[in-house]
N, C-alpha and C positions, 0 to 999 in steps of 0.2 A: 168598533166605535172610534169615530174620528175626533180629534182634540185640536182646536184652533186657539192659539194664544195671540191676542191682539193688544199691543201696546201695554203689556203687563208691567206695572211697577209695584214693588212691595217695600214698605218702610217699617222696620221694627221700632216699637215704642216711639211713635211720632210725637213731636211737640214736647219732648222731654230732654233732659241732658244726655240721655242714652240713645237718642235717635240714631238709627243706622239704616242706610240704604242697601237693601239686600238684592233687589232686582230693579233694573232700569230699562223701561221701554222694550221689553222682550216681545219678539214676534216670531212665531214658528207654527208649523202644522205637523201633527202626527197622524199619518194616514190610517184609516180603519184597517185592522188586521196586520199592521207592520210591527216589526221588532226594531225598536229605536233605542239606542244607548245614548246616554248623556254623560259627557266627560268634561273634566276641568280640574284646576288645582283646588286644594282645600280652601273653602271660603268663596268659591266662584259663584255659588247660588244654586247648585244642582239640587240639593234636597229641598231648599225653599221652593224652587220651581215646582217640583212634583207634588209637594203638599198642597198646592193650589188645585190639582186636578180632581181630587175628591173632597175639596172644601175644608180640609184641615186648616188652611189659611185662606183668606179672602184678599183680593187685590186692594191695594191702596188706590191705584188708578188702573184703567184698562179693564179687560174682561177676558174670560175664557169660555169657549163654546165646547161643551162636552156632550157629543151627540146633539140632542135637541134642547139641552139646558144651557143657559148662560149664567155664568157666575161673575158677579161684580161686587163692588164694595157695599152695595145696598141689599144684596141677597140675604134673605132671612135664614137663620140657622135651621129652622124647622123644615125648610125646603131642601136642605142638603141631605137629609136622611136617605131618600130614594137614590140619590147619586152615589152614596157610599156602598149601596148594594151592588151597583153596576161597576164601580171601580174598586178592585181589591188592592190593598196596600200591605206589602211585606217589608217591614222595617228591618234595619240592621239588628241582628240577634233577636229574631222574632220569638225564639224560645223563652225569652225573658217575660213574655206576655202570657204565658201559660199560668193558670191559677186554679182550675177546677180539680176536683178530687179524682176524676177519671178522664181518660182520653175521650171517650164518647161525649161526656158533658162539655168538655172544652171545645171540641169541634162543633157541637150543636149550639153553643152559646150565641154565635153570630146569627144563624138562621132564626133561632127563637126570638132574638131581639128584633128581628124584622117580621115577626108574627107568622112565621112558618109553623104549621102544626107539628107537634112533637114526633109523631111517626114519620112524617116527611123529613124532619131534620135528622132523624136517626138513619133514614135511607141515605140522605146525602152524606152523612158522616162515613158510612160504610163505603159509598162510592169514592169519597174524597181520599179515604185511606188507600183504596186500590190505585188511585191516580198517582199517589206518592210512593207506591210500592211498599206499603206496610200491611201486615196481616190483620184480619178482623180480630184475631185472638187478643190483641192489645187493647181493645175498646174498654174493657173493665179494669185495666191497670191504671195506676197513677202515672201521669206523664213524667213525674219526677223520678220514677224508677227506671226510665229509659236512658239510652245513651244520648250524648249531645246531638249526634246526627239525627237520631230518631225523634228527639224533641223538636228539632227544627222542622222536620218533615210534618209532625203533628201540627205545629203552628201554621205551616203552609196549608195543610189540609183544612184548617179552620177557615182560612180565607177562600179556598176553593169551594167550600161548602156553601158559600153565598152565591155560587154560580155567576161570577162577574163576567162582564163583557170585555173588560180590560183589566190588566194587572200591573201594578207598579212595584218594581224591585229596587230597594235602596241598599246597595252593596250586599246582595243576598249571600255572597260567599265569605263575608267577614269572619275571621276567626277559625276558618275550617282548614284542615290539612289538605294536601293535594288531592287525595282520593275523594274527600268530602266535597271539595270544590267541583271536581268533575262530575260527581253524582248529582249535585244540585243544579249545575248548569245543563247537564243532560236532561234532567227533569223538566226544567222550564222550556228547553228547546223542543222537547217532545210535546209538552202541553200546548205550546204555541202553534205547532204544526197540526196537532190533532183537534184542538178546540178552536183554532182560528182567532184566538184572543189577541187584541192589541196588547203588546208587551213593551213596557218602558223600563229600561234598567239604568240606574245610576251606578257608575263604576269607575274605579281608578285603574282597572286593568285594561291596557290597550289591546292585549291579545283577545280578550273576551269581546270587547267592543267591535274590533275588526272582524272576527270570525262569525259572530252571531247576528250582527245587525244588518237590517236593510238600509237604515240611515243612522248617521251619527250627528248629535248636536253637540257643539263645543261651547262651553260657557267660560266667560272671563269677567271677573269683577261685576257680576250681576248682569251681564249683557250676553245675548246670543250672538256669538262671533261668527259662527258658521253652522250650516246644516246641509249635509249632502251624503251621498253614498260613501261607504268606507274607502273605496278606492280613490275618491276625490279628496276626501278629508286627510287621509294619511299620505297623500302625495304632497301636502303642504308642510314639508318638514321644517322649514325655517320658521313658519308661524307657530307650529306646535312647540318647537324648541324654545321659542321666545316666551311661551306661556308656561314653561317648566314641565311640558308633557313629553313623554317618550314616544318613539315609534314602536309598533309591535316587534317582538323579538326576531321573528323571521326576517323582517326588513333590516333590522340592525345587523343581523348575521350576514345578509347579502352585501351590505355596505362594506363590512370588514373583509368578506371574501373577495369582493371586487377590488379592494385596495391591494390585496396581496397578489391577485391574478391579473391585475391590469385591465379589469373589466368594469363596465358600468351598466347596471340594469335599472331601467326607468319604471318598469311595470311594477306596481305594488303587489307583494305576496304576503299572506298572512299566516301560513302554516309551514312547518319544517318540511313537509312532503313537497309542497310547491317550491320551496327554496332549493331543495335537493334537485328537483326536476330542472329548475332554471339553470343551475350550475352544470348539470349533466348535459343538457342541450348545447350549452356553450362549448363544452369540450368536444362534443360530437361534431359541431360545426367547424371548430378549429382543426380537429383531426382530418375532416374531410377537405378543408382548405389547404392543409399541409400536403395532402396526397396529390392534389392537383398542381 
C-alpha cells in the first residue's frame, strides 16, 4: 500500500492560546511494500505524522493518499473506519492497551469490531499468535498473567489479526531489554518479508533505522528535511549532527578507528561485521603495498 503525503500541515488546538504548529508543508512518498523509518529529535513531528496515516489525526491543510483513499480536513470520521482496518498501528507500550479477560478475546476484539464473524476472528487469533511465536495454549489465559514480552506480542497479534496491508510502529522496542528488542525487531523484519506489508517505523535508534530500512525520512521541527536510502541519509553527517542525531554505531566506530590508524573510509557501514571487514581489507591492502 503506497502512502503519499502532499503539503501536509497540522496545527494542534488552532485559534486558541495553545495553538501549536506540529507539521508544516510535509511532502513524502512511502512506496508500497517498503520498510521506511522516520527519525528526528523529540518533538520533530514523527508521531504526529504517522497518526495521519490511519486517520487518528486529520490534516489542517494538505492531504494524504493512502492506497485509493484521500484524507483531508473534510474527510468524515465514518469514512476512516475502513482505513483503520488496512493500516495497523502499534503504539509505544502496546501492552497497555490490553483489557480483555483472555488472550483470545483481546486478539479477537479488533476483527469483531470490523464485523468479522466470531469463528473467523478466532481463526485469525490462532494464526496471529503463530506469527508472533506464541503457543495456542495461552488463548484461554489472562493476558495479565503473561510476561511483559509476551504481553507485547499479544498486543501486536491483535493488530495483525486485522490482516492490515500496512503497519505503523511507533517506537516498538521502547522499554525492552536487549534480547526483547532483538526479538521484536526480528519479528517485524520477518513479517515484512513474509507478508510484504508496507512497514513504517518511528525510532530514535539510528542502528535500527540504518539496518532495517529501504528508506529513511528525517523530520525536523515539523518538516520533512530529507528522504532517501540509508546510505545517502547517513552520509550527511554534518546535517544529522546539527539536528542532534547520531550516526549508527558502526559508522562512529569506523570514524574513531580511522583517526587512530590514519585512515578515512567514506562508504557508510551499518553493522559491526561490515566495519570489521572494512578495517581488515585496509590492513590487507596496506600489507600488500608494503611488500611491493
